[in-house]
C-alpha positions in Angstrom: 84.0 124.8 103.3 82.3 126.5 106.4 81.5 124.0 108.9 78.3 122.9 110.2 78.4 120.4 112.9 81.7 118.2 111.7 80.5 118.4 107.4 80.8 121.5 105.6 78.0 123.4 104.5 78.3 121.8 100.9 78.2 118.4 102.1 74.9 119.0 104.0 73.1 120.7 100.7 74.4 117.5 98.7 73.0 114.9 101.4 69.6 117.0 101.1 69.5 116.5 97.5 70.9 112.7 97.9 67.5 112.1 99.8 65.6 112.9 96.7 67.5 110.3 94.5 69.9 112.7 93.0 73.5 110.8 92.5 75.2 113.0 90.5 76.5 116.5 91.3 78.6 119.1 89.2 80.3 121.6 91.0 81.4 124.7 89.3 84.4 125.6 91.1 87.0 128.7 90.7 88.9 130.2 93.5 90.2 127.7 96.2 88.5 124.5 94.0 91.4 122.7 95.4 90.2 122.8 99.1 86.9 121.3 97.7 88.6 118.6 95.6 90.8 117.5 98.6 87.9 116.8 100.9 86.3 115.2 98.4 88.8 113.1 97.1 90.2 112.4 100.8 86.6 111.9 102.1 86.3 109.0 104.7 83.2 108.5 106.7 85.1 107.1 109.7 87.2 110.5 110.3 83.6 112.3 111.5 81.7 109.1 112.5 81.6 106.9 115.9 82.6 103.6 115.0 83.9 100.3 116.6 87.3 99.1 115.9 87.9 95.3 116.9 90.1 92.4 116.1 93.2 94.7 116.6 91.8 96.9 113.4 90.6 94.2 111.2 87.1 94.9 111.7 85.5 98.3 111.4 82.1 99.2 111.9 80.7 102.8 111.6 77.8 103.3 113.5 74.8 105.6 112.4 73.5 106.2 108.9 75.7 107.1 106.1 74.1 109.0 103.5 73.0 107.3 100.3 74.5 109.5 97.9 77.9 110.4 99.6 78.9 107.3 101.3 81.8 105.5 99.8 
């Protein structure tokens, strides 16, 4: 889970393949699998993206492009 920018290398690799239409990924995990699972199960695009929050938190607009295969 070595970061490049704000995202881990694995996220960047998955983003690259998602641009070519891959929607499903199989990750064979062993040691420290819980770290990878925790990252993707608790993934929130707003935590690493610029956003605009208005109406006292009722409206949240994420700025920038979200990867098609990884956005939730």
